[in-house]
Structure formats: structure tokens, C-alpha cells
C-alpha positions as CSV (number, residue, x, y, z in Angstrom):
1,X,6.7,24.3,21.9
2,X,8.3,21.9,19.0
3,X,8.2,23.0,15.5
4,X,7.6,21.2,12.5
5,X,11.4,22.4,11.1
6,X,12.7,21.3,14.3
7,X,11.8,17.5,13.3
8,X,13.0,18.1,9.6
9,X,16.2,19.8,10.8
10,X,16.8,16.7,12.8
11,X,16.1,14.3,10.3
12,X,18.3,16.0,7.5
13,X,21.1,15.9,9.8
14,X,21.0,12.5,10.7
15,X,20.0,12.1,14.5
16,X,17.2,9.5,14.3
17,X,17.0,9.7,18.1
18,X,16.5,13.5,17.9
19,X,14.2,12.7,15.0
20,X,12.0,10.3,17.0
21,X,11.6,12.6,20.0
22,X,10.7,16.1,18.5
23,X,7.8,13.8,16.7
24,X,6.7,12.3,19.6
25,X,6.5,15.9,21.2
26,X,5.0,17.3,18.8
27,X,1.9,15.3,18.1
28,X,1.5,15.3,21.5
29,X,1.2,19.3,21.7
30,X,-0.6,19.7,17.9
31,X,-3.5,18.3,18.1
32,X,-5.1,20.1,14.7
33,X,-2.2,19.3,12.0
34,X,-4.7,21.4,9.7
35,X,-3.8,24.6,11.4
36,X,-0.1,24.2,11.2
37,X,1.4,27.5,10.2
38,X,3.8,27.1,7.0
39,X,7.7,26.9,8.7
40,X,9.4,30.5,8.3
41,X,12.5,29.1,7.0
42,X,14.8,30.4,4.1
43,X,16.3,26.8,3.7
44,X,14.2,25.2,0.9
45,X,15.3,21.3,2.1
46,X,13.9,22.4,6.0
47,X,10.9,23.4,4.4
48,X,10.5,20.6,1.9
49,X,10.9,18.0,4.8
50,X,8.0,20.2,6.8
51,X,5.4,19.9,4.5
52,X,6.1,16.2,4.1
53,X,6.3,15.7,7.2
54,X,2.8,17.6,8.1
55,X,1.3,15.3,5.1
56,X,2.4,12.0,6.6
57,X,1.7,12.7,10.2
58,X,-2.1,14.2,9.1
59,X,-2.6,11.0,6.8
60,X,-1.6,8.8,9.5
61,X,-3.8,10.6,11.6
62,X,-6.7,10.7,9.9
63,X,-6.6,14.9,9.7
64,X,-6.1,17.2,6.8
65,X,-3.2,18.4,5.8
66,X,-2.4,21.8,6.2
67,X,-2.9,24.0,2.9
68,X,0.2,25.2,2.6
69,X,1.6,22.0,2.0
70,X,0.3,21.5,-1.7
71,X,2.3,24.4,-2.7
72,X,6.1,23.1,-1.5
73,X,8.3,21.3,-4.0
74,X,10.6,18.3,-3.6
75,X,14.4,19.0,-3.1
76,X,16.5,18.4,-6.3
77,X,18.2,15.7,-5.5
78,X,17.3,12.7,-3.3
79,X,18.0,12.7,0.4
80,X,17.8,9.5,2.7
81,X,16.1,9.9,6.2
82,X,18.4,7.0,7.7
83,X,22.2,7.0,7.0
84,X,22.8,3.3,6.6
85,X,21.0,3.5,3.7
86,X,23.7,5.1,2.3
87,X,26.0,1.8,2.8
88,X,23.5,-1.0,2.7
89,X,22.3,-1.4,-0.7
90,X,19.1,-3.7,0.2
91,X,18.2,-0.9,2.6
92,X,18.5,1.6,-0.1
93,X,16.2,-0.2,-2.7
94,X,13.4,-0.6,-0.1
95,X,13.5,2.9,1.1
96,X,13.1,4.2,-2.7
97,X,10.3,2.0,-3.4
98,X,8.6,1.9,-0.7
99,X,9.1,5.5,0.9
100,X,6.1,7.4,2.5
101,X,4.1,8.9,-0.6
102,X,4.5,12.3,1.2
103,X,8.4,11.9,1.2
104,X,8.8,10.1,-1.8
105,X,7.2,13.2,-3.8
106,X,9.5,15.2,-2.6
107,X,13.0,13.0,-3.1
108,X,12.9,12.3,0.7
109,X,13.4,8.4,0.8
110,X,13.3,6.7,4.6
111,X,11.5,3.1,5.1
112,X,7.5,2.4,4.8
113,X,7.3,2.9,8.6
114,X,9.9,5.8,9.4
115,X,8.1,7.3,12.0
116,X,5.6,5.2,12.4
117,X,5.5,4.8,16.3
118,X,3.9,8.3,15.9
């Protein structure tokens, strides 16, 4: 069973193929996002991104996000979830301006359609 923190770890590692694959599996398995348990991790970046992803998926699926996501803050330094945003100025600007709100409010940046297939 895919845990949301596995998706967060893959995204933070910059492995976009693994991130997409895990997301598809996760959403196939997880029908009620509101009941998703909080990840048990000591890595604050993984926890913050897990909360952001849970909120993002819940919004897109018209579900309620897990209650625990409200108490999870962001990261100190901006994190770009698409490697090429670090070298492509226009992509970086797009990510900074239009990253989905659950990501952006925690300082994670990605294109507006990040993981949208899900």
C-alpha cells in the first residue's frame, strides 16, 4: 500500500516518474482522503509536503482534507518540485506564481497542473 509520505519522498528526491506512479497507485487505493493518517516521520519536509499533497488531492477530488493537515506548516526555504524550474527562468516564474495553493502556502513550487492527471 502506498503511503502519502512515499509520494512526498519521491517528489523531494526529484524523481518525477516515481512520484506520478506512486500518486496513481495511492489514489486508486485511497478512497477517503479525510481518513488519511498523519505520516509518522521526523523529516519536517516530508511531513509538510505530505500535508500539501493530501490537501491538493482532496481539493481536486472534491473531498475533505485530513484534519491534521491544518496544523502542519511549511518549509523554511522554497522547494521546487520540478528540477527544470531551477534552470528555466520562465518555468520558475510560472511555478512561483501559479503553483497550486496547498503547495505554495508551504513554500513548495510546481507548475499549476502538477500531478493533475490524478
